[in-house]
C-alpha positions as CSV (number, residue, x, y, z in Angstrom):
1,M,-42.3,82.6,-60.5
2,P,-40.6,79.9,-58.4
3,T,-40.4,76.3,-59.7
4,I,-42.4,73.8,-57.5
5,F,-40.5,70.5,-57.1
6,Y,-42.8,68.9,-54.6
7,Q,-46.3,69.8,-53.3
8,E,-48.4,67.9,-50.8
9,H,-51.1,69.0,-48.4
10,D,-48.5,70.1,-45.8
11,I,-45.2,70.4,-47.7
12,V,-44.1,72.6,-50.6
13,I,-40.6,72.5,-52.0
14,T,-39.6,75.2,-54.5
15,D,-36.2,76.3,-55.9
16,D,-36.1,78.9,-53.1
17,V,-37.7,77.5,-49.9
18,Y,-38.8,74.4,-48.1
19,A,-42.1,75.1,-46.4
20,V,-43.9,72.8,-44.0
21,W,-47.2,73.6,-42.2
22,K,-47.6,70.7,-39.8
23,P,-47.0,70.3,-36.8
24,E,-46.1,74.1,-36.9
25,P,-45.5,76.4,-39.8
26,Q,-41.9,76.6,-40.8
27,V,-40.2,78.1,-43.9
28,Y,-36.6,77.3,-44.6
29,D,-34.4,79.1,-47.1
30,L,-32.6,76.6,-49.3
31,E,-29.4,78.6,-49.3
32,A,-29.0,78.1,-45.5
33,L,-29.7,74.4,-45.5
34,D,-26.8,72.0,-45.4
35,D,-25.8,68.6,-44.1
36,L,-28.9,66.9,-45.3
37,R,-29.2,63.4,-44.0
38,V,-31.7,60.5,-43.4
39,E,-31.9,58.9,-40.0
40,H,-34.2,56.3,-38.5
41,D,-35.5,55.7,-35.0
42,G,-37.5,53.1,-33.3
43,R,-35.1,51.0,-31.2
44,G,-36.7,51.4,-27.8
45,G,-39.7,49.1,-28.1
46,R,-37.7,46.7,-30.3
47,I,-35.3,46.0,-27.5
48,V,-38.1,45.2,-25.1
49,L,-39.7,42.8,-27.6
50,L,-36.3,41.2,-28.4
51,V,-35.6,40.5,-24.7
52,A,-39.1,39.1,-24.1
53,G,-38.7,36.8,-27.1
54,A,-35.2,35.7,-25.9
55,L,-36.6,35.0,-22.5
56,A,-39.5,33.0,-23.8
57,T,-37.1,30.9,-26.0
58,V,-34.8,30.2,-23.1
59,G,-37.7,29.3,-20.9
60,A,-39.2,27.0,-23.5
61,A,-35.8,25.4,-24.0
62,A,-35.4,24.9,-20.2
63,A,-38.9,23.3,-20.1
64,L,-37.8,20.9,-22.7
65,T,-35.6,19.1,-20.1
66,F,-38.5,18.7,-17.7
67,T,-41.0,17.3,-20.1
68,E,-41.4,13.8,-21.6
69,G,-43.2,12.2,-24.4
70,T,-45.5,14.3,-26.6
71,A,-45.1,17.4,-24.4
72,Q,-41.5,17.6,-25.8
73,Y,-42.9,18.1,-29.3
74,V,-45.1,21.0,-28.1
75,V,-42.2,22.6,-26.2
76,T,-39.9,22.1,-29.3
77,A,-42.6,23.8,-31.5
78,A,-42.7,26.7,-29.1
79,V,-38.9,27.0,-29.1
80,L,-39.0,27.1,-32.9
81,A,-42.0,29.5,-33.2
82,V,-41.0,32.2,-30.7
83,P,-38.2,33.9,-32.7
84,P,-40.2,34.4,-35.9
85,L,-43.2,35.6,-33.9
86,T,-41.0,38.0,-31.9
87,G,-39.5,39.3,-35.2
88,R,-43.0,39.9,-36.6
89,A,-44.2,41.6,-33.4
90,M,-41.1,43.9,-33.6
91,R,-42.1,45.0,-37.1
92,V,-45.8,45.4,-36.4
93,F,-45.7,47.0,-32.9
94,T,-42.7,49.3,-33.3
95,P,-42.5,50.6,-36.8
96,V,-39.3,52.4,-37.8
97,V,-39.6,56.2,-38.0
98,W,-37.6,57.7,-40.8
99,L,-36.3,61.3,-40.3
100,L,-35.0,63.8,-42.9
101,R,-32.7,66.1,-40.9
102,A,-30.4,69.0,-41.8
103,R,-28.6,72.0,-40.4
104,Y,-30.3,75.3,-40.9
105,A,-28.3,78.4,-40.0
106,G,-26.2,76.3,-37.7
107,A,-29.0,74.6,-35.8
108,G,-30.2,71.0,-36.3
109,V,-33.7,70.7,-37.7
110,T,-36.1,67.9,-38.7
111,L,-37.5,68.6,-42.1
112,F,-39.7,65.5,-42.6
113,T,-40.8,62.5,-40.5
114,S,-42.5,59.4,-41.8
115,T,-42.9,55.7,-41.1
116,N,-43.1,55.2,-44.9
117,V,-39.6,55.1,-46.3
118,I,-40.8,55.6,-49.9
119,S,-42.4,59.0,-49.1
120,L,-39.3,60.1,-47.2
121,I,-37.1,59.2,-50.3
122,R,-39.5,61.1,-52.6
123,V,-39.2,64.2,-50.4
124,R,-35.4,63.9,-50.2
125,R,-35.1,63.5,-53.9
126,C,-37.2,66.6,-54.6
127,L,-35.3,68.6,-52.0
128,M,-32.0,67.5,-53.6
129,R,-33.3,68.7,-57.0
130,A,-34.4,72.0,-55.5
131,L,-31.0,72.5,-53.9
132,A,-29.4,71.8,-57.3
133,A,-31.6,74.2,-59.0
134,N,-31.0,76.9,-56.3
135,A,-27.2,76.4,-56.7
136,A,-27.4,76.7,-60.5
137,S,-29.4,79.9,-60.2
138,L,-26.9,81.4,-57.8
139,D,-24.0,80.4,-60.1
140,R,-25.9,82.2,-63.0
141,L,-26.3,85.3,-60.8
142,D,-22.6,85.3,-59.8
143,R,-21.5,84.9,-63.4
144,A,-23.7,87.7,-64.6
145,G,-22.4,90.1,-62.0
146,Y,-25.7,90.4,-60.2
147,A,-24.4,89.2,-56.9
148,D,-21.8,92.0,-56.7
149,A,-24.4,94.5,-57.7
150,F,-26.8,93.3,-55.0
151,R,-24.0,93.5,-52.4
152,R,-23.2,97.0,-53.3
153,L,-26.9,98.0,-53.2
154,N,-27.4,96.4,-49.9
155,S,-24.3,98.1,-48.4
156,E,-25.5,101.5,-49.7
157,L,-29.0,101.1,-48.2
């Protein structure tokens, strides 16, 4: 009976396999997984918002030279308010997507995707524990001589 390290409605991680059902069912053998890494994506929309914020700040600063009196206070407030508002808009409208990627049998695969970094870390930690358990069980098989017996049996069949 395999040990279950993580189980959610669409992911199961055991000491033998990593299985995911959404967006399409995939089952990965842990022995063939390597180069596990965490990446993030979400720069495309952020650059647009950053450029728009910079242009608004430059435009407000230029308008500061054309205004007089109390209008200068309004423009100064706009110059000071645009960068924090742009930063907040970047966080709200373009959330960072976190990806758990690996190589499976020589090909790059995405194992898990989330905008919540805590859930990604939880899946990664459970997968690392499953990989360690899988390696320990393979070491036990090698030490007991089972690996050599299975190789001979497979070559004879």
